[in-house]
N, C-alpha and C positions, 0 to 999 in steps of 0.2 A: 514171749518173744517173737517179734515178727524182722524176717530180714526183705527187704524193698532194694531193685536196681533203681536208680536214678541217674538217667541219661545227663552228658553234658550234651547241650545244644550249640551249633555251628562247627563242628567241627572238620576238619578236610584232611586230604591224604598227602604227603607231598609226592607220591608216586602216580597221584592224579592230578593232570597243570590247569585244568580248571573247576576244580573243587574249592578254591578258594571265590570263587564268584560267585558264590554264598554269600549274601551279604549281612547274614546272623550274627549277630556278636555271640563269643565261644562263655556260654554260660551255662548252669547249672541248673535244670528242667524242675522248675520249683513244685509242679504237679505232684501231689502226694498225698494222699486220703489222712484225713485229721486223724484216725484211727491208729495209723499207721508212722505219723509224726512224730519225733522227737521233740522234747521241752525245747531244746533250743535248736530247731530247723530253723527258724526264721533268721538268727544271728547267723547261724552254719551257711545258709547260700549267699547273705551280704558279703562275707568274707570268703565263703568260694568263690563269686564272680572277680571279686578284686583280687583275689590272687591270677584269675581266668585271664585278668584285662591283658597282660603282658602276652596271652597266645594269641587273644584278636589282633594286637597289633604284628606278630608274625603273621597273622590271615591276610593282611592287610599286604603286606611284604611279598608276601607268597602269589598273590591277586596278581601283582606285576609282573614277579619273575618267574611264578610258575610256567607260564607259556613260553617264556626263554628257554627253561630246560627243555621242552618239548621240539623247541625250533633246534636247540644243541644235537639232542636224541637224533630227531632226522638228517641234520648237516652231519655229523659222524656215519650214520649208514649210507648215505651217500658218496663219502668220499671214502671210505673203504669199495665199497662197488665199485666205484671210479678204477681205485687203485687194482684191485683185482681182472678187471677187464681192460688194464695200463698198467701192467705191471711190469714190462719189458723196459721200460723206460725209469734209468737211477732219479732223474729229475721230477717225474712223477712221485717216486716213492717218498721224497723229501718233503715235496710238496704237500701231499696229503697228509705226514708225519705233523708237518705245522700246522694244517687243518685242523686233525684231530688233537692235535694237543689244544689249540687255540678252543675247541669246543667243549671240549672233556673240561679245561678247569673251570670255568663259569656252573656248569653243570653240576662239579663237585662243588664248587663254592656256596650256590644255592643250595644245594640239596644238606648241604653238614651245615651251617650257620642255622638253615630254618628246622631242621632235627633237635638242634642242640638248643635252639628256644624254645622250642616245643616242649622239648624235656623239664627244661628249667620250669618254666611256667606249670607244670603237670607236677616238680618236687614243691612249687610253693601251695600247690593244691592239698600235696600228701600232707605237708607241715599243719596247713587250715583242717584235714580231716584228723588229725593225733590231737590237734590242740581241744576241737570242740569232742572226742570221743572221751566219754566218764563213766560213772558208776550205770546209769541208765542206759547210756544209749553208745554208740559206736559208729565210725564214719570211717569205711577203707576205700581208698583207691586201687583200682582196679583196671586189667585193661585187657581186649580181646583182636585175634589178627583178623584183618579183615582180606577179600579177594586180592584187595591192589599191595597187599603187604604191608600196612600201616599199620599201626594201634589204634585200636577205639576205645577212649577211654570210660569210664563211668566210675561211679559211685555206690558201696554196697549200705547200705543205711539199716545196724541191728538195733531196734530198740527191745530194750529189756524192760522198758515202762509199763506196767500190765494196766494203766490208768490210761495211755494214749494223750494225754493232753500236751499243749503244742506250748 
């Protein structure tokens, strides 16, 4: 039995507004030694790449709207600092409140939509993993946290086939 970690290429982090500028499609890394590859490896990769097409579309969305998240963060910070420096005026409070809401809504919308669509795409990949798991091989979708607090996904391939044929 062999356990091999297979990375997913082209991933991006919602907390890093410029990570979407990596133009690589989100796909399974097909590099796997032939002795470690299960018999259904090729069909698994094809189906996994098809399941990850939606994540690639989300990445294109995030490429445009990710920097807007950064602009909203900076704008909110500036509005808060401006309020702290000018808090004696009631009208400044209402203006800062309105600016803060105007900046928070797009940021929350972009973050929530992007995260939901990534999770949905990875759920499709998990179904592909379950469909291709059988007596001689098993595919498990896993994730790990990164410094940017985004999940980094990968697939663990467990091959019980002692012959190691593709």
